[in-house]
C-alpha positions as CSV (number, residue, x, y, z in Angstrom):
1,X,7.5,-4.0,1.2
2,X,6.4,-7.8,0.4
3,X,9.5,-9.8,-0.9
4,X,9.1,-12.8,-3.0
5,X,12.6,-14.0,-2.8
6,X,13.0,-17.5,-1.4
7,X,16.3,-17.9,0.6
8,X,18.4,-21.1,-0.1
9,X,19.5,-22.6,3.2
10,X,22.5,-24.9,3.6
11,X,21.5,-28.3,2.5
12,X,19.3,-26.8,-0.1
13,X,17.5,-29.2,-2.4
14,X,15.8,-27.3,-5.5
15,X,12.1,-26.9,-5.4
16,X,10.1,-28.3,-7.6
17,X,7.8,-26.2,-9.8
18,X,4.7,-26.9,-8.0
19,X,6.2,-26.5,-4.4
20,X,7.4,-23.2,-6.0
21,X,4.1,-22.2,-7.5
22,X,2.4,-22.9,-4.1
23,X,4.9,-20.8,-2.0
24,X,3.8,-18.0,-4.2
25,X,0.6,-18.9,-3.7
26,X,0.5,-18.9,-0.2
27,X,2.5,-15.3,0.0
28,X,-0.3,-14.0,-2.2
29,X,-3.0,-15.4,0.4
30,X,-1.2,-13.9,3.3
31,X,-0.9,-10.5,1.7
32,X,-4.6,-10.2,1.1
33,X,-5.5,-11.1,4.9
34,X,-2.8,-9.2,6.7
35,X,-2.4,-5.5,6.8
36,X,1.0,-4.7,8.5
37,X,0.0,-1.3,9.4
38,X,-2.5,-2.6,11.9
39,X,0.2,-4.0,14.0
40,X,2.3,-2.4,16.7
41,X,5.7,-4.0,15.6
42,X,6.9,-6.0,13.0
43,X,7.8,-9.2,15.2
44,X,4.0,-9.5,15.7
45,X,2.8,-9.1,12.2
46,X,5.5,-11.6,11.1
47,X,4.5,-14.0,13.6
48,X,0.6,-13.6,12.6
49,X,2.0,-14.2,8.9
50,X,3.7,-17.4,10.0
51,X,0.7,-19.0,11.5
52,X,-1.6,-18.0,8.3
53,X,0.9,-19.7,6.4
54,X,0.8,-23.0,8.6
55,X,-2.9,-23.0,8.4
56,X,-3.0,-22.3,4.8
57,X,-0.5,-25.3,4.2
58,X,-2.8,-27.9,6.2
59,X,-6.2,-26.7,4.8
60,X,-7.5,-29.0,2.0
61,X,-7.9,-27.0,-1.1
62,X,-10.4,-27.8,-4.4
63,X,-8.2,-26.7,-7.0
64,X,-5.6,-29.5,-5.4
65,X,-8.4,-32.3,-5.8
66,X,-9.1,-31.9,-1.9
67,X,-5.6,-32.4,-1.0
68,X,-3.6,-30.1,1.3
69,X,-0.6,-28.0,-0.2
70,X,1.4,-29.7,2.3
71,X,0.3,-33.3,1.0
72,X,0.8,-31.9,-2.6
73,X,4.5,-30.6,-1.7
74,X,5.8,-33.9,-0.1
75,X,4.3,-35.8,-3.2
76,X,6.5,-33.9,-5.3
77,X,9.4,-33.9,-3.5
78,X,9.1,-37.7,-3.4
79,X,8.6,-37.9,-6.9
80,X,12.1,-35.6,-7.1
81,X,13.8,-37.7,-4.7
82,X,14.0,-35.1,-2.1
83,X,13.9,-36.6,1.4
84,X,13.2,-33.7,3.2
85,X,9.8,-33.7,5.1
86,X,9.9,-30.6,6.7
87,X,7.6,-27.7,5.5
88,X,8.5,-24.6,7.4
89,X,8.9,-21.3,5.9
90,X,10.2,-18.1,8.0
91,X,8.4,-15.0,7.3
92,X,10.2,-11.8,8.2
93,X,8.4,-8.6,7.3
94,X,10.3,-5.5,7.8
95,X,9.7,-1.9,7.0
96,X,12.0,-0.2,4.5
97,X,13.0,3.4,4.7
98,X,13.5,5.4,1.4
99,X,17.0,6.4,0.5
100,X,18.1,10.1,-0.3
101,X,17.2,10.0,-3.7
102,X,13.6,8.9,-3.4
103,X,13.2,11.5,-0.7
104,X,14.5,14.1,-3.2
105,X,12.2,13.0,-6.0
106,X,9.1,12.7,-3.7
107,X,9.8,16.2,-2.2
108,X,10.4,17.8,-5.7
109,X,6.9,16.1,-6.8
110,X,5.3,17.9,-3.7
111,X,6.3,21.0,-4.4
112,X,5.6,21.1,-8.2
113,X,2.0,19.7,-6.9
114,X,1.5,22.4,-4.6
115,X,2.8,25.3,-7.0
116,X,0.6,23.9,-9.7
117,X,-2.6,24.0,-7.4
118,X,-1.7,27.9,-6.5
119,X,-1.3,28.4,-10.2
120,X,-4.9,26.7,-10.6
121,X,-3.7,24.0,-12.6
122,X,-5.4,21.0,-11.1
123,X,-4.9,18.4,-13.4
124,X,-1.2,18.6,-13.7
125,X,-1.1,18.9,-9.9
126,X,-2.6,15.6,-9.8
127,X,0.0,14.1,-11.8
128,X,2.7,15.6,-9.6
129,X,0.9,14.0,-6.5
130,X,0.4,11.1,-8.2
131,X,4.3,10.6,-8.9
132,X,4.9,11.5,-5.0
133,X,2.4,8.9,-4.0
134,X,4.2,6.3,-6.2
135,X,7.3,6.7,-4.1
136,X,5.6,7.3,-0.7
137,X,1.7,6.5,-0.3
138,X,1.4,7.6,3.3
139,X,1.6,11.5,3.1
140,X,-2.3,12.9,4.5
141,X,-1.0,16.1,3.3
142,X,-0.7,14.8,-0.5
143,X,-3.9,13.1,-0.7
144,X,-6.0,16.0,1.1
145,X,-4.3,18.6,-1.5
146,X,-5.1,16.1,-4.5
147,X,-8.9,16.2,-3.5
148,X,-8.7,19.9,-3.7
149,X,-7.2,19.3,-7.1
150,X,-10.2,17.0,-8.3
151,X,-12.6,19.4,-6.7
152,X,-11.5,21.9,-8.9
153,X,-12.1,19.7,-11.9
154,X,-15.4,19.0,-10.4
155,X,-14.9,15.4,-9.7
156,X,-16.6,14.7,-6.5
157,X,-16.1,10.8,-6.4
158,X,-12.2,11.3,-6.6
159,X,-12.2,14.2,-4.2
160,X,-13.9,12.4,-1.7
161,X,-11.8,9.3,-1.6
162,X,-8.8,11.5,-1.5
163,X,-10.4,13.4,1.6
164,X,-11.0,9.8,2.9
165,X,-7.7,8.2,2.4
166,X,-6.2,11.3,4.1
167,X,-8.2,10.8,7.0
168,X,-7.3,7.0,7.1
169,X,-3.8,7.8,7.6
170,X,-4.5,10.9,9.8
171,X,-8.0,10.5,11.6
172,X,-7.7,13.6,13.5
173,X,-6.7,15.9,10.4
174,X,-9.1,18.6,10.8
175,X,-8.8,20.2,7.3
176,X,-9.6,16.9,5.5
177,X,-12.3,16.5,8.1
178,X,-14.0,20.0,7.3
179,X,-13.3,19.5,3.7
180,X,-15.0,16.3,3.5
181,X,-17.9,17.8,5.1
182,X,-17.8,20.4,3.2
183,X,-18.0,18.3,0.0
184,X,-20.7,16.2,1.2
185,X,-22.9,19.0,1.7
186,X,-22.3,20.5,-1.5
187,X,-24.6,20.8,-4.6
188,X,-23.3,20.4,-7.9
189,X,-23.9,24.2,-8.4
190,X,-21.6,24.5,-5.4
191,X,-18.7,22.6,-6.6
192,X,-19.0,24.3,-9.8
193,X,-18.5,27.8,-8.2
194,X,-15.9,26.6,-6.2
195,X,-14.0,25.6,-9.1
196,X,-14.9,28.8,-11.1
197,X,-13.8,31.1,-8.2
198,X,-10.9,28.8,-7.2
199,X,-12.4,29.2,-3.4
200,X,-11.0,26.1,-2.1
201,X,-8.8,25.5,1.1
202,X,-5.5,23.7,0.4
203,X,-2.7,23.0,2.2
204,X,0.8,25.0,1.2
205,X,3.1,24.3,3.8
206,X,3.3,21.3,6.5
207,X,6.1,19.6,8.1
208,X,4.9,16.1,7.0
209,X,5.8,16.8,3.4
210,X,9.1,15.3,3.9
211,X,9.3,11.6,4.2
212,X,11.4,9.8,7.0
213,X,14.9,8.6,5.7
214,X,18.3,7.6,7.2
215,X,21.3,8.8,6.3
């Protein structure tokens, strides 16, 4: 989770509107450049984010009339009577684990989606799986099963996207690989037959259905 809260340290002097806006702009820039999942530990990703922020502050920007964000912040501080010359922000990126209530809601959505698929109600199943994803987006089983639901609705594009997302999360997920290959080689008539005969492979049980949490 990206946290937009700005902590106030001892000796804090209220920031001006321009500095506040630039802080949030810098956070948006960093979010667009960094995917925390690509780093092995949180310390490294936080260090990378801080380095990007330092570079951003010292880079002239057209929207600031060619000035750097650092220059604009210092100019505003001077107008406000803020003597602080240092511009340094500490970025701490941490992984939050969901609480017990979130876990329960997610598992209920998973079970509901699975049952609806078994009942050949793909549209309703997709809504249940979307509810799960809103709580926890990194379950490859959910993405795979949602892809199956889209096949039953004869929606090739969304089905393919779901299988690819499942493989993005778990590259060695053989079932998603196999069904993606089947989908890519299928004609429209094949997909229509799958939907009509409900002859599609789905995951009914998987240990990954539960999301991790701490007591």
